[in-house]
Residue frames relative to the residue before (quaternion, step in Angstrom):
aa qw qx qy qz dx dy dz
X 1.0000 0.0000 0.0000 0.0000 0.00 0.00 0.00
X 0.6447 0.5005 -0.3127 0.4858 3.58 1.03 -0.79
X 0.6512 0.5232 -0.3184 0.4480 3.59 1.02 -0.78
X 0.6000 0.5322 -0.3622 0.4749 3.60 1.10 -0.59
X 0.6730 0.4828 -0.2895 0.4797 3.57 0.95 -0.87
X 0.6153 0.5778 -0.3447 0.4107 3.59 1.09 -0.67
X 0.7354 0.3589 -0.2245 0.5291 3.59 1.18 -0.48
X 0.6850 -0.5170 0.2730 0.4347 3.59 1.25 0.36
X 0.5472 0.6011 -0.4068 0.4168 3.59 1.26 0.15
X 0.4877 -0.6460 0.4930 0.3188 3.55 -1.28 -0.28
X 0.5831 -0.5790 0.4421 0.3597 3.54 -1.19 0.57
X 0.6264 0.5667 -0.3380 0.4150 3.58 1.00 -0.81
X 0.6426 0.5529 -0.3211 0.4222 3.58 1.07 -0.73
X 0.7796 0.3207 -0.1608 0.5133 3.59 1.13 -0.52
X 0.3143 0.7767 -0.4994 0.2202 3.60 1.21 0.29
X 0.6573 0.4996 -0.3189 0.4655 3.60 0.90 -0.86
X 0.6445 0.5184 -0.3191 0.4627 3.58 0.98 -0.82
X 0.6351 0.5226 -0.3238 0.4676 3.58 1.02 -0.80
X 0.6347 0.5185 -0.3233 0.4731 3.58 1.03 -0.80
X 0.6288 0.5393 -0.3342 0.4494 3.60 1.01 -0.79
X 0.6529 0.4986 -0.3147 0.4755 3.58 0.94 -0.85
X 0.6645 0.4969 -0.3123 0.4626 3.60 0.95 -0.82
X 0.5957 0.5461 -0.3664 0.4612 3.61 1.10 -0.56
X 0.6396 0.5009 -0.3212 0.4867 3.58 0.99 -0.79
X 0.6344 0.5314 -0.3247 0.4579 3.57 0.97 -0.85
X 0.6689 0.4952 -0.3003 0.4659 3.59 0.90 -0.92
X 0.6112 0.5443 -0.3377 0.4649 3.58 1.03 -0.79
X 0.6839 0.4986 -0.2976 0.4417 3.56 0.86 -0.96
X 0.6517 0.5105 -0.3189 0.4615 3.59 1.03 -0.73
X 0.6330 0.5337 -0.3305 0.4530 3.58 0.97 -0.86
X 0.7144 0.4356 -0.2581 0.4830 3.58 0.85 -0.94
X 0.6209 0.5506 -0.3422 0.4408 3.59 1.04 -0.70
X 0.6792 0.5042 -0.2832 0.4521 3.59 1.08 -0.71
X 0.4922 0.6991 -0.4191 0.3056 3.61 1.20 -0.37
X 0.6428 -0.5450 0.3738 0.3873 3.61 -1.14 0.56
X 0.6459 0.5433 -0.3254 0.4262 3.59 1.04 -0.68
X 0.7386 0.3485 -0.2170 0.5348 3.59 1.20 -0.41
X 0.8484 -0.0334 0.0353 0.5272 3.64 -0.01 -1.20
X 0.2489 -0.8126 0.4954 0.1801 3.58 1.27 -0.32
X 0.2873 0.7636 -0.5199 0.2532 3.57 0.84 1.03
X 0.3023 -0.7801 0.5297 0.1398 3.55 -1.04 0.84
X 0.7541 0.3186 -0.1678 0.5493 3.58 1.27 -0.23
X 0.0810 0.7681 -0.6308 0.0739 3.56 -1.00 0.90
X 0.8366 -0.0386 -0.0296 0.5456 3.57 -0.69 1.14
X 0.7093 -0.4978 0.2429 0.4360 3.52 1.03 0.88
X 0.6884 0.4255 -0.2647 0.5244 3.59 1.30 0.10
X 0.6390 -0.5076 0.3821 0.4336 3.62 -1.18 0.33
X 0.5038 -0.6445 0.4800 0.3170 3.58 -1.02 0.78
X 0.7102 -0.5014 0.2904 0.3998 3.54 -1.22 0.53
X 0.7009 0.4645 -0.2936 0.4547 3.60 0.84 -0.88
X 0.6000 0.5472 -0.3619 0.4579 3.60 1.15 -0.55
X 0.7330 0.4368 -0.2378 0.4642 3.58 0.89 -0.94
X 0.8324 0.2346 -0.0785 0.4959 3.58 0.90 -0.93
X 0.5813 -0.5791 0.3821 0.4250 3.61 1.25 -0.14
X 0.6334 -0.5760 0.3649 0.3659 3.55 -1.16 0.63
X 0.6390 0.5438 -0.3440 0.4214 3.60 0.92 -0.85
X 0.6895 0.4680 -0.2833 0.4746 3.59 0.89 -0.93
X 0.6189 0.5352 -0.3487 0.4570 3.60 1.08 -0.66
X 0.6428 0.5121 -0.3180 0.4727 3.57 0.94 -0.85
X 0.7024 0.4710 -0.2693 0.4606 3.56 0.85 -0.97
X 0.6143 0.5378 -0.3462 0.4621 3.60 1.06 -0.71
X 0.6522 0.5050 -0.3096 0.4731 3.58 0.97 -0.84
X 0.6454 0.5188 -0.3182 0.4615 3.57 0.94 -0.89
X 0.6713 0.5073 -0.2987 0.4504 3.57 0.92 -0.92
X 0.6455 0.5173 -0.3181 0.4632 3.59 0.98 -0.81
X 0.6436 0.5306 -0.3206 0.4490 3.57 0.97 -0.86
X 0.6705 0.4853 -0.2902 0.4803 3.58 0.96 -0.87
X 0.6695 0.5110 -0.3007 0.4475 3.57 0.89 -0.95
X 0.5798 0.5953 -0.3751 0.4107 3.60 1.07 -0.67
X 0.7150 0.4366 -0.2637 0.4781 3.59 0.86 -0.90
X 0.5800 0.5569 -0.3708 0.4648 3.58 1.14 -0.55
X 0.6851 0.4796 -0.2768 0.4732 3.57 0.91 -0.96
X 0.6800 0.4905 -0.3038 0.4525 3.60 0.87 -0.91
X 0.6515 0.5202 -0.3176 0.4517 3.59 0.99 -0.79
X 0.6946 0.4447 -0.2619 0.5012 3.60 1.23 -0.43
X 0.4009 0.7430 -0.4601 0.2748 3.59 1.27 0.06
X 0.5442 -0.6110 0.4662 0.3365 3.54 -1.22 0.53
X 0.5332 0.6301 -0.4643 0.3210 3.55 -1.16 0.56
X 0.6882 -0.4472 0.3513 0.4506 3.58 -1.28 0.16
X 0.6044 -0.6068 0.3760 0.3539 3.58 -0.96 0.87
X 0.6698 0.5039 -0.3154 0.4448 3.59 0.90 -0.86
X 0.6433 0.5105 -0.3239 0.4697 3.60 1.10 -0.65
X 0.6383 0.5109 -0.3223 0.4772 3.58 1.01 -0.80
X 0.6438 0.5141 -0.3205 0.4675 3.59 0.96 -0.85
X 0.6524 0.5055 -0.3150 0.4686 3.59 0.94 -0.85
X 0.6387 0.5256 -0.3233 0.4596 3.59 1.05 -0.77
X 0.6355 0.5146 -0.3241 0.4756 3.59 0.98 -0.82
X 0.6519 0.5146 -0.3125 0.4610 3.57 0.96 -0.86
X 0.6441 0.5254 -0.3254 0.4509 3.60 0.95 -0.84
X 0.6783 0.4824 -0.3039 0.4635 3.58 0.90 -0.89
X 0.6360 0.5233 -0.3327 0.4593 3.59 1.00 -0.76
X 0.6594 0.5025 -0.3092 0.4659 3.59 0.93 -0.87
X 0.6933 0.5031 -0.2776 0.4349 3.57 0.97 -0.87
X 0.7554 0.4107 -0.2116 0.4647 3.57 1.13 -0.56
X 0.6416 0.5629 -0.3239 0.4082 3.61 1.16 -0.34
X 0.8203 -0.2639 0.1815 0.4739 3.54 -1.23 -0.53
X 0.6734 0.4569 -0.3008 0.4973 3.60 1.21 -0.37
X 0.7448 0.3511 -0.2036 0.5298 3.57 1.29 -0.03
X 0.8759 0.0484 -0.0168 0.4797 3.52 -0.89 -1.05
X 0.6978 0.4590 -0.2874 0.4688 3.60 0.76 -0.99
X 0.6449 0.5197 -0.3223 0.4585 3.58 0.97 -0.80
X 0.6464 0.5146 -0.3130 0.4684 3.56 1.03 -0.77
X 0.6469 0.5124 -0.3120 0.4707 3.57 1.03 -0.79
X 0.6047 0.5497 -0.3499 0.4580 3.59 1.06 -0.75
X 0.6908 0.4683 -0.2792 0.4749 3.56 0.84 -0.97
X 0.6117 0.5571 -0.3391 0.4479 3.57 1.08 -0.74
X 0.6666 0.4887 -0.2946 0.4796 3.57 0.96 -0.90
X 0.6838 0.4952 -0.2904 0.4504 3.58 0.89 -0.92
X 0.6684 0.5201 -0.2961 0.4416 3.59 1.15 -0.61
X 0.4753 0.6841 -0.4474 0.3255 3.61 1.21 -0.27
X 0.8337 0.1809 -0.1596 0.4968 3.53 -0.89 1.00
X 0.6826 0.4324 -0.2811 0.5178 3.58 1.28 0.06
X 0.4817 -0.6406 0.5048 0.3205 3.54 -1.11 0.54
X 0.0698 -0.7866 0.6121 0.0413 3.59 -0.96 0.83
X 0.4380 -0.6769 0.5182 0.2853 3.54 -1.20 0.51
X 0.7295 -0.4515 0.2905 0.4238 3.56 -1.31 0.21
X 0.6444 0.5290 -0.3324 0.4409 3.60 0.98 -0.79
X 0.6588 0.5008 -0.3120 0.4668 3.60 0.96 -0.84
X 0.6372 0.5310 -0.3243 0.4548 3.57 0.99 -0.84
X 0.6714 0.4774 -0.3020 0.4797 3.58 0.93 -0.85
X 0.5784 0.5761 -0.3579 0.4533 3.59 1.11 -0.71
X 0.6705 0.4956 -0.2916 0.4688 3.58 0.91 -0.97
X 0.7158 0.4724 -0.2710 0.4371 3.59 0.75 -1.04
X 0.6210 0.5415 -0.3492 0.4463 3.60 1.01 -0.76
X 0.7338 0.4307 -0.2394 0.4677 3.55 0.96 -0.85
X 0.7475 0.4284 -0.2675 0.4315 3.59 0.69 -0.94
X 0.7818 0.2282 -0.1465 0.5614 3.61 1.19 -0.39
X 0.7024 0.5035 -0.2831 0.4160 3.57 0.73 -1.06
X 0.6439 0.5610 -0.3384 0.3951 3.58 0.94 -0.84
X 0.6949 0.4693 -0.2908 0.4609 3.60 0.87 -0.88
X 0.6492 0.4981 -0.3234 0.4753 3.59 1.00 -0.77
X 0.6397 0.5125 -0.3240 0.4724 3.58 1.00 -0.80
X 0.6377 0.5232 -0.3275 0.4608 3.59 1.02 -0.79
X 0.6188 0.5407 -0.3434 0.4547 3.59 1.00 -0.81
X 0.6677 0.5006 -0.2935 0.4662 3.56 0.96 -0.89
X 0.6736 0.4894 -0.2954 0.4685 3.59 0.92 -0.90
X 0.6455 0.5181 -0.3260 0.4568 3.59 0.93 -0.84
X 0.6233 0.5338 -0.3339 0.4637 3.57 1.02 -0.77
X 0.6773 0.4859 -0.2866 0.4722 3.55 0.96 -0.89
X 0.6446 0.5313 -0.3234 0.4446 3.59 0.96 -0.85
X 0.7562 0.3807 -0.2087 0.4896 3.57 0.77 -1.03
X 0.6284 0.5176 -0.3345 0.4747 3.56 1.28 -0.21
X 0.5618 -0.6418 0.3658 0.3724 3.56 1.31 0.05
X 0.3417 0.7715 -0.4792 0.2416 3.58 1.16 0.47
X 0.5467 -0.5969 0.4752 0.3449 3.55 -1.26 0.42
X 0.6637 -0.4833 0.3627 0.4410 3.63 -1.19 0.27
X 0.6417 0.5223 -0.3290 0.4552 3.59 1.02 -0.75
X 0.6591 0.4976 -0.3069 0.4731 3.58 1.00 -0.77
X 0.6063 0.5367 -0.3488 0.4720 3.59 1.07 -0.69
X 0.6658 0.4957 -0.2972 0.4719 3.59 0.96 -0.87
X 0.6324 0.5279 -0.3304 0.4607 3.58 1.01 -0.81
X 0.6977 0.4566 -0.2759 0.4781 3.59 0.93 -0.84
X 0.5513 0.5534 -0.4026 0.4773 3.59 1.19 -0.34
X 0.6569 0.4970 -0.3101 0.4747 3.58 0.91 -0.93
X 0.6276 0.5353 -0.3284 0.4601 3.56 0.96 -0.88
X 0.7059 0.4841 -0.2679 0.4422 3.57 0.81 -1.02
X 0.6334 0.5271 -0.3403 0.4530 3.59 0.99 -0.74
X 0.6923 0.4542 -0.2840 0.4834 3.58 0.89 -0.88
X 0.6084 0.5339 -0.3498 0.4716 3.58 1.07 -0.69
X 0.6645 0.5174 -0.2993 0.4485 3.57 0.95 -0.89
X 0.6577 0.4939 -0.3100 0.4769 3.58 0.97 -0.81
X 0.6384 0.5156 -0.3278 0.4681 3.58 0.97 -0.82
X 0.6559 0.5191 -0.3043 0.4559 3.58 0.96 -0.89
X 0.6995 0.4745 -0.2857 0.4516 3.59 0.86 -0.93
X 0.6319 0.5103 -0.3420 0.4725 3.59 0.99 -0.73
X 0.6379 0.5084 -0.3216 0.4809 3.58 1.01 -0.82
X 0.6206 0.5369 -0.3367 0.4618 3.59 1.06 -0.72
X 0.6193 0.5301 -0.3313 0.4750 3.59 1.03 -0.79
X 0.6664 0.5029 -0.2992 0.4621 3.57 0.94 -0.90
X 0.6533 0.5086 -0.3190 0.4613 3.58 0.95 -0.83
X 0.6352 0.5271 -0.3321 0.4566 3.58 0.98 -0.76
X 0.6811 0.4933 -0.2711 0.4682 3.54 1.10 -0.76
X 0.8256 0.3228 -0.1072 0.4503 3.57 0.88 -0.95
X 0.6953 0.4864 -0.2823 0.4476 3.61 1.15 -0.43
X 0.4644 -0.6446 0.5252 0.3051 3.54 -1.36 -0.17
X 0.6470 -0.5104 0.3754 0.4243 3.63 -1.18 0.34
X 0.6219 0.5512 -0.3421 0.4386 3.59 1.06 -0.72
X 0.6761 0.4820 -0.2897 0.4761 3.58 1.01 -0.79
X 0.7517 0.4340 -0.2094 0.4502 3.56 0.91 -0.97
X 0.3354 -0.7256 0.5253 0.2917 3.56 1.03 -0.75
X 0.7360 0.2302 -0.1910 0.6073 3.56 1.30 0.33
X 0.7389 -0.4235 0.2703 0.4490 3.57 -1.28 0.13
X 0.1457 -0.7513 0.6365 0.0960 3.56 -1.15 0.70
X 0.7833 0.3114 -0.2381 0.4824 3.55 -1.12 0.68
X 0.4741 0.7047 -0.4248 0.3133 3.58 1.29 -0.05
X 0.5896 0.5741 -0.3792 0.4232 3.60 1.08 -0.61
X 0.6771 0.4754 -0.2915 0.4801 3.56 0.91 -0.93
X 0.6474 0.5345 -0.3249 0.4355 3.59 0.95 -0.85
X 0.7284 0.3908 -0.2241 0.5162 3.59 1.07 -0.73
X 0.3757 -0.7465 0.4669 0.2891 3.58 1.32 0.00
X 0.2122 0.8030 -0.5205 0.1982 3.54 0.93 1.00
X 0.5382 -0.6007 0.4837 0.3400 3.53 -1.29 0.44
X 0.1528 0.7875 -0.5785 0.1482 3.59 -0.49 1.21
X 0.6366 -0.5334 0.3929 0.3947 3.55 -1.26 0.33
X 0.6612 0.4850 -0.3445 0.4571 3.67 0.83 -0.72
X 0.6368 0.5313 -0.3362 0.4462 3.59 1.02 -0.74
X 0.7432 0.4080 -0.2223 0.4814 3.59 0.97 -0.84
X 0.8182 0.2641 -0.1002 0.5008 3.58 0.90 -0.93
X 0.4967 -0.6255 0.4492 0.4003 3.60 1.24 -0.24
X 0.6706 -0.5180 0.3467 0.4022 3.56 -1.25 0.42
X 0.6756 0.4924 -0.3073 0.4545 3.60 0.86 -0.90
X 0.6624 0.5065 -0.3019 0.4621 3.57 0.97 -0.86
X 0.6432 0.5159 -0.3171 0.4685 3.58 1.04 -0.79
X 0.6410 0.5185 -0.3224 0.4652 3.58 0.97 -0.85
X 0.6460 0.5142 -0.3184 0.4657 3.59 0.96 -0.83
X 0.6548 0.5098 -0.3128 0.4621 3.60 0.97 -0.84
X 0.6433 0.5187 -0.3230 0.4613 3.59 0.96 -0.85
X 0.6640 0.4978 -0.3033 0.4682 3.58 0.91 -0.91
X 0.6373 0.5424 -0.3230 0.4419 3.59 1.04 -0.78
X 0.6793 0.4673 -0.2930 0.4841 3.58 0.94 -0.84
X 0.6108 0.5352 -0.3546 0.4635 3.61 1.04 -0.67
X 0.6438 0.5203 -0.3145 0.4647 3.58 1.01 -0.82
X 0.6576 0.4956 -0.3156 0.4715 3.60 0.98 -0.81
X 0.6083 0.5328 -0.3513 0.4718 3.58 1.09 -0.64
X 0.6497 0.5147 -0.3077 0.4673 3.57 0.96 -0.87
X 0.6299 0.5327 -0.3311 0.4581 3.59 0.99 -0.80
X 0.6495 0.4983 -0.3133 0.4814 3.59 1.03 -0.79
X 0.6396 0.5448 -0.3275 0.4323 3.59 0.94 -0.87
X 0.6642 0.5364 -0.3058 0.4213 3.58 1.00 -0.77
X 0.5840 0.5627 -0.3722 0.4514 3.59 1.29 -0.03
X 0.6360 0.5647 -0.3099 0.4250 3.58 1.28 -0.28
X 0.5556 -0.6662 0.3910 0.3074 3.60 -1.10 0.59
X 0.8091 0.1803 -0.0686 0.5551 3.61 1.09 -0.59
X 0.8392 0.2802 -0.1711 0.4336 3.55 -1.40 0.22
X 0.2504 0.8025 -0.5101 0.1821 3.58 1.17 0.50
X 0.6590 0.5155 -0.3175 0.4463 3.58 0.89 -0.90
X 0.6611 0.5064 -0.3115 0.4577 3.58 0.96 -0.82
X 0.6530 0.5006 -0.3091 0.4769 3.60 0.99 -0.80
X 0.6264 0.5191 -0.3313 0.4779 3.58 1.05 -0.73
X 0.6480 0.5251 -0.3188 0.4502 3.59 0.97 -0.84
X 0.6262 0.5300 -0.3344 0.4639 3.59 1.03 -0.74
X 0.6561 0.5073 -0.3099 0.4649 3.58 0.97 -0.85
X 0.6530 0.5012 -0.3084 0.4768 3.57 1.00 -0.80
X 0.6400 0.5335 -0.3161 0.4537 3.57 0.98 -0.87
X 0.6082 0.5961 -0.3528 0.3876 3.58 0.99 -0.82
X 0.7713 0.3380 -0.1849 0.5067 3.58 1.02 -0.74
X 0.7114 0.4513 -0.2673 0.4678 3.61 1.17 -0.38
X 0.4638 0.6976 -0.4465 0.3145 3.63 1.22 -0.21
X 0.3631 -0.7449 0.5268 0.1891 3.54 -1.22 0.52
X 0.7832 0.1749 -0.1442 0.5790 3.59 1.26 0.13
């Protein structure tokens, strides 16, 4: 919604699209928490979906959200070519070249040593791709130029990397009470994370670097620069 405003559009014009992206996000969290993947029992301070309703209902709830997301996005307001481009962006960001592909690599990397390039590959896809898609979709449906869409893609990718690295740090350093979800689980599962590969100081430096690059991209836009900068800062300074 902020990205639509950043290119001269309105938040109201992209509310349905924003809801579609959040449906995909919710689907990914429900499935990520399942015993077959992360086996987490707590999310946002409450029992995870499979704990409360059973694995079958959690799987089906995720499937339903994923389908509904594209139904809602395909019905969004705007020029047909922009809506089609938005649907394509979300599909690319969530499939084997995006979120799902990143999760596959994340699962396969458990218990194995990975290099920096592989770790970034995982983070760009499992987190950066969806955030970048949200930014691009906002720009597309907000009437942005191709150059502005590309700028917001860059912004979103760096924002996503900063957010995921900060998430790795929080998992390493916080408590379940602070996070509202499991803490220390990445280390227990020997997952590929920035603190594991680069140490806490190195991970913090990387997160700050990506936040700075996101801010640099935001400053190329005509509107909402302060708000986009605040989001980038929040991504690395949040406590949960």
